[in-house]
C-alpha positions in Angstrom: 59.4 86.7 -154.9 60.4 90.1 -153.5 58.7 93.2 -154.8 60.7 95.9 -156.4 61.7 98.9 -154.6 59.0 100.9 -156.6 56.2 98.7 -155.8 55.1 100.7 -152.5 54.9 104.0 -154.6 53.0 102.2 -157.5 50.6 100.6 -154.6 50.1 104.1 -153.2 49.4 105.5 -156.7 47.0 102.9 -157.4 45.0 103.3 -154.4 44.7 106.8 -154.9 43.2 106.2 -158.5 40.8 103.9 -156.9 39.5 106.2 -154.5 39.0 108.7 -157.3 36.8 105.9 -159.2 39.1 105.4 -162.1 38.7 102.2 -163.6 40.7 99.2 -162.3 42.3 97.9 -165.4 43.2 101.0 -166.9 44.6 102.0 -163.4 46.7 99.1 -163.3 48.4 99.6 -166.9 49.0 103.3 -166.1 50.6 102.5 -162.8 52.2 99.3 -164.0 53.9 100.8 -167.2 54.9 103.9 -165.0 56.8 101.9 -162.3 57.8 99.0 -164.8 56.1 96.6 -162.6 56.2 92.9 -163.2 53.1 90.6 -164.3 53.1 89.5 -160.6 53.3 92.8 -159.3 50.3 94.1 -161.4 48.4 90.9 -160.3 49.1 92.1 -156.5 47.5 95.4 -157.4 44.5 93.9 -158.9 44.0 91.1 -156.2 45.4 93.0 -153.1 44.2 96.8 -153.4 40.8 98.2 -153.2 39.3 101.6 -152.3 39.3 103.0 -148.8 35.5 102.3 -148.6 35.6 98.9 -149.9 38.5 97.9 -147.9 36.6 99.2 -144.7 33.5 97.3 -145.4 35.7 94.1 -146.2 37.4 94.3 -142.8 34.2 95.0 -140.9 33.0 91.4 -142.0 36.3 89.8 -141.0 36.4 87.6 -137.8 39.8 86.7 -136.5 38.4 84.1 -134.3 34.7 83.1 -134.7 33.3 81.3 -132.0 30.8 79.2 -134.0 30.2 75.3 -134.3 29.9 75.4 -138.1 31.9 76.7 -141.1 31.2 76.9 -144.8 34.4 76.7 -146.8 34.9 78.0 -150.6 37.0 74.9 -151.0 39.3 75.7 -154.1 39.7 79.2 -152.9 41.0 78.3 -149.8 43.1 74.9 -150.6 44.8 76.4 -153.7 45.9 79.0 -151.5 47.4 76.7 -149.1 49.0 74.8 -151.9 50.4 77.7 -153.7 52.2 78.7 -150.5 53.9 75.2 -150.1 54.8 75.4 -153.8 56.7 78.9 -153.3 54.4 81.2 -154.6 54.0 84.6 -153.4 51.1 85.2 -151.0 50.1 88.7 -149.5 47.5 90.3 -147.4 45.4 92.9 -149.2 44.6 95.9 -148.0 41.2 94.9 -146.9 42.9 92.3 -144.7 42.4 89.0 -146.4 45.1 86.6 -147.4 45.5 86.1 -151.4 48.1 84.5 -154.0 49.0 86.0 -156.9 46.8 83.5 -159.0 48.0 80.8 -161.5 46.0 77.8 -161.0 43.1 78.7 -163.4 41.1 75.5 -162.8 44.0 73.2 -163.0 45.5 71.4 -160.0 49.1 69.9 -160.1 50.9 68.3 -157.3 47.7 66.1 -156.2 49.4 64.4 -153.3 50.8 67.8 -151.8 47.0 69.2 -152.3 45.8 66.4 -150.2 48.6 66.6 -147.3 47.6 70.4 -147.0 44.1 69.6 -147.1 44.4 66.8 -144.4 46.3 69.3 -142.0 44.0 72.2 -142.8 40.8 70.1 -141.6 42.7 69.0 -138.4 43.7 72.7 -137.7 39.9 73.4 -138.2 38.9 70.9 -135.3 41.4 72.3 -133.0 39.9 75.5 -133.4 36.6 74.5 -132.0 34.7 73.9 -135.4 32.4 71.0 -135.2 30.9 70.9 -138.7 32.2 72.0 -142.2 30.6 72.2 -145.5 32.8 72.5 -148.5 31.8 74.0 -151.7 33.8 72.6 -155.0 33.8 74.1 -158.6 32.7 71.1 -160.7 34.4 72.3 -163.7 37.7 72.0 -162.1 39.8 68.9 -163.4 39.1 65.7 -161.0 36.6 67.6 -158.7 34.5 64.6 -158.1 37.6 62.7 -157.0 38.7 65.7 -154.8 34.9 65.9 -153.2 35.1 62.3 -152.2 38.9 62.6 -150.6 37.6 65.6 -148.8 34.7 64.1 -147.1 37.2 61.3 -146.3 39.4 63.7 -144.7 36.7 65.5 -143.1 35.5 62.6 -141.5 39.3 61.5 -140.1 39.4 64.9 -138.6 36.9 64.1 -136.3 34.6 66.7 -137.9 30.9 66.4 -139.2 30.1 67.6 -142.5 30.2 67.3 -146.2 31.9 68.3 -149.6 29.3 69.2 -152.6 29.9 70.1 -156.0 28.4 73.0 -157.9 28.8 74.6 -161.4 29.5 77.6 -159.3 30.7 77.5 -155.6 30.5 81.3 -155.5 27.1 81.4 -156.7 26.0 78.6 -154.3 27.8 80.3 -151.3 26.2 83.6 -151.8 22.8 81.9 -151.6 23.6 79.3 -148.6 22.5 80.2 -145.2 26.0 80.1 -143.5 26.8 81.0 -140.1 30.5 81.7 -141.0 32.5 81.5 -144.6 35.8 80.9 -145.1 36.8 82.6 -148.5 39.1 85.6 -149.8 36.8 85.8 -153.1 35.8 89.5 -153.1 32.6 88.7 -154.9 31.4 86.7 -152.2 32.8 88.9 -149.6 31.0 92.0 -151.0 27.8 90.1 -151.4 27.4 88.8 -147.8 27.1 90.6 -144.4 29.7 87.8 -142.9 31.4 86.9 -140.7 34.1 85.8 -142.7 37.0 83.5 -141.2 40.3 83.9 -143.1 41.1 80.0 -142.5 44.0 79.9 -144.9 45.8 82.5 -143.0 45.1 81.2 -139.8 46.5 77.8 -140.6 49.5 78.8 -142.3 50.7 81.4 -139.6 49.9 78.6 -136.9 52.0 76.0 -139.0 54.6 77.7 -140.7 54.9 81.2 -139.2 55.5 83.1 -142.3 56.0 86.6 -142.9 53.4 87.7 -145.6 53.8 90.9 -147.5 51.3 93.0 -145.6 49.6 95.6 -147.9 47.0 96.2 -145.0 49.8 97.7 -142.9 50.3 100.5 -145.7 47.2 102.2 -145.8 45.1 103.6 -142.9 42.1 101.6 -142.1 
């Protein structure tokens, strides 16, 4: 998907409103209606643009190449991003520097074989980066999460990594309370709640494997 010619101007207006502390939803409605943005373009604004202060804070926690032996992973957050890329959905880099997609899974997983293929390659990628142990957190309400946890444990082992995959009512809640040396997630609630460091593992894998050119909102605004 390509954004409309008016999207950059809309993004700049939305960014200005956030910096003036206008509410997000009302600002998206105002800007979206003015520039006749599509549903996906409005979602990019919502998920991809935050205020100047928040973007600086989140960027300060982002580590491009953490030299740590262990990483804790927001499982569905990362793996759904990879799956959505392979399904041809729009991915973009927010103005805070993190890779995100325009959403659309809502707790449902389709294309199970492709999901596992991407997960297999992803854990192999983490092994090549020098990580030795991974801890993956999955949301148990997601359909077939127990099976996914079992399959991911097997993929971790086959990738030569140590670690586990565990189920939680809320992976976000558990991650925010874990003593994690490094976290892989683009979830803003987790990023804002913890000191970091964060590793954009989905972006690292996709850029190494597929060499994509993502819409990069971080290049549109002065950090």
